[in-house]
C-alpha positions as MATLAB code, in Angstrom:
seq = 'MTSLVDWAAIGLLRWGAWQIVLFTLVMTHITMLSVTIFLHRHQAHRALDLHPLAAHFFRFWLWLTTGQVTKEWASIHRKHHAKCEQPEDPHSPHVYGIKTVLLQGYELYRKEAANKDTMLRYGHGTPNDWIERNLYTRFSWAGITLMLLIDLALFGAAGLTVWAVQMVWTPVMAAGIVNGAAHYWGYRNFEAPDASTNISPWGILIAGEELHNNHHTYPTSAKLSVKSYEFDIGWAYISLLQRLGLAKVKKTPPRLALGAVRPVADEQTLEALIQNRFELMAGYAKGMRQAFSAEVAALQARHPDTALIKAAKSWLHRDAEQVPAAVAAQLAVVRAASPVLDKMVLMREELRQLWLNRSHTREQLTADLQAWCQRAEASGIAALQEFSLKLRAAHA';
ca = [
     -59.287  -26.420  -16.042;
     -57.743  -29.885  -16.390;
     -59.182  -30.367  -19.882;
     -57.871  -26.968  -20.910;
     -54.387  -27.890  -19.683;
     -54.605  -31.225  -21.505;
     -55.644  -29.476  -24.718;
     -52.740  -27.031  -24.445;
     -50.365  -29.939  -23.936;
     -51.526  -32.396  -26.618;
     -53.952  -30.456  -28.843;
     -57.294  -31.307  -30.366;
     -56.130  -34.339  -32.343;
     -54.365  -36.059  -29.407;
     -51.972  -37.744  -31.851;
     -48.856  -39.676  -30.956;
     -45.330  -38.731  -31.972;
     -45.201  -40.825  -35.169;
     -48.515  -39.397  -36.370;
     -47.267  -35.844  -35.813;
     -44.050  -36.629  -37.695;
     -46.046  -38.073  -40.612;
     -48.307  -35.001  -40.650;
     -45.265  -32.713  -40.743;
     -43.699  -34.638  -43.624;
     -46.934  -34.509  -45.630;
     -47.269  -30.769  -45.024;
     -43.683  -30.044  -46.089;
     -44.078  -32.308  -49.109;
     -47.117  -30.340  -50.294;
     -45.134  -27.141  -49.754;
     -42.243  -28.389  -51.902;
     -44.719  -29.439  -54.590;
     -46.211  -25.935  -54.485;
     -42.743  -24.452  -54.946;
     -41.691  -26.679  -57.838;
     -45.017  -26.913  -59.708;
     -46.425  -23.420  -59.160;
     -43.515  -21.070  -58.437;
     -40.828  -22.761  -60.490;
     -42.261  -24.601  -63.468;
     -45.488  -22.614  -63.891;
     -44.647  -19.060  -62.837;
     -40.906  -18.630  -63.418;
     -40.555  -20.692  -66.617;
     -44.092  -21.034  -68.032;
     -43.415  -24.712  -68.717;
     -47.050  -25.554  -67.988;
     -50.400  -23.843  -67.582;
     -52.437  -24.430  -64.426;
     -56.191  -24.319  -64.027;
     -57.180  -21.314  -61.850;
     -58.332  -23.668  -59.079;
     -54.980  -25.444  -58.926;
     -53.004  -22.221  -59.235;
     -54.906  -20.558  -56.443;
     -54.590  -23.570  -54.165;
     -50.810  -23.395  -54.549;
     -50.802  -19.637  -53.950;
     -52.863  -20.036  -50.783;
     -50.755  -22.933  -49.537;
     -47.496  -21.023  -50.024;
     -48.951  -17.987  -48.225;
     -50.031  -20.246  -45.361;
     -46.857  -22.304  -45.007;
     -44.051  -20.001  -46.207;
     -45.332  -16.422  -46.555;
     -43.809  -16.554  -50.038;
     -44.606  -13.711  -52.456;
     -44.897  -15.116  -55.973;
     -43.411  -12.097  -57.745;
     -40.339  -12.116  -55.544;
     -39.614  -15.814  -56.053;
     -40.171  -15.758  -59.814;
     -38.108  -12.581  -60.278;
     -35.134  -13.847  -58.294;
     -35.162  -17.208  -60.032;
     -35.373  -15.669  -63.490;
     -32.450  -13.402  -62.645;
     -30.509  -16.441  -61.435;
     -30.890  -18.017  -64.889;
     -30.101  -14.777  -66.719;
     -26.947  -14.098  -64.655;
     -25.982  -17.612  -63.589;
     -22.561  -17.845  -61.899;
     -21.925  -14.166  -62.635;
     -21.504  -11.456  -59.966;
     -25.170  -10.473  -60.446;
     -26.388  -14.012  -59.681;
     -28.467  -13.661  -56.486;
     -27.241  -16.902  -54.926;
     -24.333  -18.550  -56.749;
     -21.970  -20.549  -54.494;
     -19.214  -19.653  -56.952;
     -19.794  -15.972  -56.176;
     -20.690  -16.039  -52.473;
     -19.080  -19.327  -51.439;
     -20.795  -22.642  -50.790;
     -20.929  -22.149  -47.012;
     -22.711  -18.810  -47.351;
     -25.348  -20.153  -49.751;
     -25.978  -23.285  -47.694;
     -26.261  -21.509  -44.350;
     -27.420  -18.025  -45.338;
     -29.403  -18.680  -48.503;
     -32.530  -17.122  -47.031;
     -30.663  -13.894  -46.219;
     -29.386  -13.715  -49.814;
     -32.962  -14.193  -51.003;
     -34.340  -11.429  -48.771;
     -31.593   -9.059  -49.921;
     -32.448   -9.620  -53.590;
     -36.190   -9.381  -52.916;
     -35.585   -5.806  -51.765;
     -33.966   -4.963  -55.121;
     -36.668   -2.977  -56.958;
     -34.834   -3.252  -60.272;
     -34.944   -7.055  -60.067;
     -38.687   -6.995  -59.369;
     -39.319   -4.591  -62.249;
     -37.136   -6.362  -64.805;
     -37.960   -9.990  -64.019;
     -41.355   -9.914  -62.292;
     -43.576   -9.709  -65.385;
     -46.608  -11.966  -65.677;
     -46.892  -12.849  -61.994;
     -50.263  -12.575  -60.163;
     -51.487   -9.038  -59.584;
     -55.164   -9.531  -58.694;
     -57.025   -8.092  -55.711;
     -56.223  -10.910  -53.310;
     -52.545  -10.830  -54.253;
     -52.248   -7.089  -53.678;
     -54.401   -6.906  -50.552;
     -53.573  -10.161  -48.783;
     -50.856  -12.445  -50.116;
     -48.301   -9.688  -50.750;
     -49.449   -6.992  -48.350;
     -49.852   -9.371  -45.405;
     -47.409  -12.118  -46.317;
     -46.676  -12.655  -42.610;
     -50.331  -13.355  -41.764;
     -50.379  -16.771  -43.432;
     -47.549  -18.234  -41.376;
     -49.071  -16.712  -38.232;
     -52.327  -18.482  -39.027;
     -50.366  -21.692  -39.630;
     -48.800  -21.364  -36.175;
     -52.213  -21.036  -34.562;
     -53.501  -24.072  -36.477;
     -50.507  -26.196  -35.455;
     -50.872  -25.180  -31.791;
     -54.581  -25.945  -31.868;
     -54.055  -29.369  -33.432;
     -51.011  -30.537  -31.483;
     -50.668  -28.329  -28.443;
     -47.101  -27.612  -27.381;
     -45.746  -29.991  -30.065;
     -47.372  -27.764  -32.654;
     -44.602  -25.224  -32.140;
     -42.059  -27.800  -33.318;
     -44.259  -28.738  -36.278;
     -44.495  -25.083  -37.264;
     -40.739  -24.534  -36.843;
     -39.989  -27.435  -39.195;
     -42.438  -26.022  -41.734;
     -40.789  -22.607  -41.538;
     -37.210  -23.841  -42.068;
     -37.987  -26.568  -44.625;
     -38.158  -24.428  -47.764;
     -35.277  -22.047  -46.860;
     -33.021  -25.034  -46.136;
     -34.092  -27.207  -49.076;
     -34.602  -24.535  -51.755;
     -32.511  -21.530  -50.732;
     -29.758  -23.699  -49.293;
     -29.455  -27.122  -50.888;
     -30.816  -26.457  -54.402;
     -29.166  -23.053  -54.818;
     -25.960  -24.213  -53.147;
     -25.256  -27.923  -53.476;
     -26.886  -28.162  -56.916;
     -24.280  -25.769  -58.279;
     -21.379  -27.386  -56.452;
     -21.676  -31.165  -55.967;
     -23.300  -33.936  -57.954;
     -23.263  -35.358  -61.462;
     -23.883  -33.674  -64.825;
     -25.780  -35.220  -67.704;
     -25.213  -32.221  -69.937;
     -22.654  -29.496  -70.504;
     -24.974  -26.631  -69.580;
     -23.241  -23.211  -69.691;
     -23.006  -23.009  -65.879;
     -21.967  -25.136  -62.908;
     -25.356  -26.795  -62.302;
     -25.389  -30.415  -61.115;
     -27.913  -33.128  -60.352;
     -27.735  -33.819  -56.629;
     -29.508  -37.159  -56.946;
     -31.170  -39.113  -59.772;
     -34.234  -39.595  -57.559;
     -36.070  -36.304  -57.142;
     -38.330  -37.048  -54.180;
     -37.249  -35.113  -51.096;
     -37.139  -31.765  -52.936;
     -39.922  -32.763  -55.364;
     -37.691  -33.153  -58.419;
     -35.503  -30.097  -57.881;
     -32.611  -32.464  -57.198;
     -32.295  -32.788  -61.010;
     -30.875  -29.301  -61.350;
     -28.423  -29.831  -64.215;
     -31.272  -31.231  -66.282;
     -33.318  -28.141  -65.437;
     -30.577  -25.674  -66.396;
     -30.128  -27.551  -69.668;
     -33.858  -27.434  -70.484;
     -35.208  -24.602  -68.282;
     -38.609  -24.378  -69.995;
     -39.346  -28.093  -69.609;
     -42.081  -29.154  -67.184;
     -40.294  -32.474  -66.705;
     -36.933  -32.471  -64.928;
     -35.963  -36.130  -65.348;
     -34.211  -37.115  -68.588;
     -32.429  -40.435  -68.137;
     -34.336  -43.703  -67.763;
     -33.011  -44.178  -64.204;
     -34.057  -40.687  -63.034;
     -37.316  -40.014  -61.218;
     -39.001  -36.621  -60.847;
     -41.894  -36.875  -58.408;
     -42.978  -33.344  -59.325;
     -43.569  -34.577  -62.878;
     -45.681  -37.447  -61.523;
     -47.980  -34.944  -59.821;
     -48.069  -32.731  -62.927;
     -49.097  -35.750  -65.013;
     -51.894  -36.450  -62.525;
     -53.056  -32.824  -62.638;
     -53.039  -32.983  -66.436;
     -55.209  -36.107  -66.446;
     -57.625  -34.320  -64.109;
     -57.791  -31.332  -66.460;
     -56.038  -29.055  -63.948;
     -52.772  -28.601  -65.864;
     -51.533  -28.448  -69.438;
     -47.884  -29.206  -70.162;
     -46.340  -26.880  -72.731;
     -42.873  -28.336  -73.105;
     -40.737  -31.357  -72.167;
     -37.076  -32.165  -72.976;
     -36.430  -32.795  -76.698;
     -35.625  -36.342  -77.724;
     -33.134  -37.129  -80.453;
     -34.724  -39.019  -83.363;
     -32.528  -41.291  -85.488;
     -33.303  -42.595  -88.959;
     -31.352  -43.754  -91.974;
     -27.845  -42.320  -92.337;
     -27.890  -39.527  -94.904;
     -25.237  -39.595  -97.667;
     -23.999  -36.201  -96.446;
     -24.917  -33.859  -93.617;
     -27.571  -31.404  -94.791;
     -29.711  -28.616  -93.331;
     -31.880  -31.134  -91.496;
     -28.719  -32.526  -89.881;
     -27.741  -29.021  -88.844;
     -31.205  -28.421  -87.382;
     -31.048  -31.713  -85.492;
     -27.624  -30.767  -84.117;
     -28.827  -27.375  -82.902;
     -32.060  -28.681  -81.367;
     -30.441  -31.700  -79.718;
     -26.974  -30.287  -79.084;
     -26.919  -31.116  -75.362;
     -27.865  -34.755  -75.884;
     -25.519  -35.118  -78.850;
     -22.615  -33.516  -77.015;
     -23.263  -35.778  -74.041;
     -22.778  -38.650  -76.503;
     -19.596  -37.032  -77.797;
     -18.320  -36.764  -74.208;
     -18.980  -40.488  -73.740;
     -16.890  -41.181  -76.838;
     -14.106  -39.005  -75.452;
     -14.119  -40.925  -72.180;
     -13.889  -44.212  -74.110;
     -10.972  -42.842  -76.144;
      -9.330  -41.684  -72.927;
      -9.647  -45.172  -71.441;
      -7.944  -46.617  -74.517;
      -5.136  -44.057  -74.250;
      -4.656  -44.113  -70.486;
      -2.006  -46.842  -70.372;
       0.232  -44.962  -72.802;
      -0.395  -41.701  -70.951;
       0.542  -43.242  -67.613;
       3.750  -44.592  -69.116;
       4.747  -41.061  -70.206;
       3.254  -39.222  -67.226;
       2.978  -41.346  -64.072;
       1.470  -38.387  -62.171;
      -1.960  -39.712  -61.081;
      -3.281  -36.185  -60.488;
      -2.653  -35.391  -64.155;
      -4.596  -38.452  -65.331;
      -7.419  -37.794  -62.889;
      -7.730  -34.166  -64.037;
      -7.865  -35.217  -67.680;
     -10.542  -37.818  -66.990;
     -12.700  -35.251  -65.177;
     -12.225  -32.199  -67.397;
     -11.045  -33.099  -70.906;
     -14.615  -33.371  -72.260;
     -15.804  -30.098  -70.701;
     -16.214  -26.690  -72.375;
     -12.993  -24.689  -72.150;
     -14.642  -21.873  -70.184;
     -15.760  -24.367  -67.523;
     -12.251  -25.709  -66.911;
     -10.490  -24.211  -63.858;
      -7.315  -22.316  -64.703;
      -5.274  -24.638  -62.490;
      -6.408  -27.645  -64.550;
      -5.912  -26.124  -68.020;
      -2.140  -26.627  -67.929;
      -2.570  -30.292  -67.003;
      -4.951  -30.838  -69.907;
      -2.453  -29.252  -72.285;
       0.179  -31.808  -71.195;
      -2.241  -34.695  -71.813;
      -3.260  -33.370  -75.213;
       0.366  -32.953  -76.259;
       0.996  -36.591  -75.309;
      -2.053  -37.957  -77.152;
      -2.801  -36.915  -80.746;
      -6.119  -38.819  -80.553;
      -7.392  -36.886  -77.532;
      -6.052  -33.616  -78.918;
      -7.935  -34.213  -82.179;
     -11.157  -34.985  -80.316;
     -10.873  -31.834  -78.202;
     -10.224  -29.670  -81.271;
     -13.099  -31.165  -83.260;
     -15.428  -30.891  -80.286;
     -14.828  -27.155  -80.161;
     -15.267  -26.837  -83.942;
     -18.604  -28.635  -83.675;
     -19.706  -26.410  -80.799;
     -18.990  -23.314  -82.866;
     -21.648  -24.406  -85.381;
     -24.447  -23.310  -83.034;
     -22.496  -20.507  -81.386;
     -21.579  -18.822  -84.676;
     -23.970  -15.961  -85.437;
     -22.164  -14.508  -88.462;
     -22.394  -17.419  -90.923;
     -25.432  -18.103  -93.082;
     -27.400  -21.333  -92.832;
     -25.832  -22.524  -96.067;
     -22.316  -21.840  -94.783;
     -22.988  -23.620  -91.480;
     -24.309  -26.640  -93.404;
     -21.186  -26.681  -95.564;
     -19.049  -26.432  -92.392;
     -20.922  -29.374  -90.868;
     -20.424  -31.452  -94.025;
     -16.694  -30.737  -93.908;
     -16.599  -31.603  -90.191;
     -18.242  -34.989  -90.806;
     -15.860  -35.769  -93.665;
     -12.822  -35.017  -91.472;
     -14.274  -37.001  -88.561;
     -14.847  -40.079  -90.722;
     -11.399  -39.786  -92.304;
      -9.664  -39.323  -88.934;
      -9.168  -43.018  -88.191;
     -10.541  -42.416  -84.681;
     -13.407  -44.823  -84.003;
     -15.245  -42.521  -81.583;
     -15.265  -39.687  -84.131;
     -16.364  -41.955  -86.962;
     -19.230  -43.418  -84.933;
     -20.370  -39.983  -83.778;
     -20.383  -38.611  -87.338;
     -22.544  -41.508  -88.574;
     -24.970  -40.946  -85.693;
     -25.070  -37.244  -86.499;
     -25.907  -37.941  -90.155;
     -28.765  -40.184  -88.980;
     -30.236  -37.509  -86.680;
     -33.566  -35.841  -87.470;
     -34.948  -32.604  -86.075;
];
């Protein structure tokens, strides 16, 4: 009887507190890797192919530790990209409010999972074999029940705490932090057509999902880090799987190639602009911030309002549709006071229209780009001149 009581109290492993904590962290880390590698990059975006052994391990692990149904996750995430920040977005903090997404993200997920139209429209290509139909989907609750029994057997009463942490980890990290904070706070490398942000340049705790602005910019990339100082631990594991023959990467972020400066912008320049528009426009934004710094003293002399200057610094380089209505009037004041900044804003929008315009022929777009470069280099604005030369050196 005594041994039975001891087993119930401390479990089969008889581990100490720090060992149990380490075990829990390892388990949740594997779960986050299963979410980012299998559900997100492999299933939702087809950024990589997985060997059947690796794919099925991830499926089993997610069933065991989260009860997650692959079709539901992939469908909801695909809809999020298709309807991002719109009323149909399943979990946008700009639709539901940041507090709701952070604290009730799981409830928003369950609500959308019950939407049959979402499953039908966005659930294509997800697993539909015998074990998926008859176990993983049909008895999604059985995996987490089995996990509870395993935790209790290994750690006794403490196993209940281990299991509870496992159960809340993914809803908090994925449904809450990634879906909420990563569309609300953080930094942006690129002007993606939504509010996505990078929470941190070091994607470790959430297995690389912290680099969310990078992901929304290049959604079909298997690698989420872009800058030299960013680290995506999910990509490190994918690289290992690829070396072991268990994964095959299909796509990574494009890299801008520079060569000799062409005499004039041509169709290759246009192609390079379209393919590398996010990286090039990030460079343009840097030039705008440098021009702003050069103009700031004169602006402050005319408009000592610090809120006006701060708003211009934060929003002048952003797409017009991303600028809050309350800020637009402040930017208009700054532009009226600075012909240089006004010119850069106008030419930025003209450049952006080159890949947004669907009515012009390739030849017309090339002619428009040539004219844009000529005006940029004749503008007398150093940032525009430097950008135009870089653009004429770009290769697709």
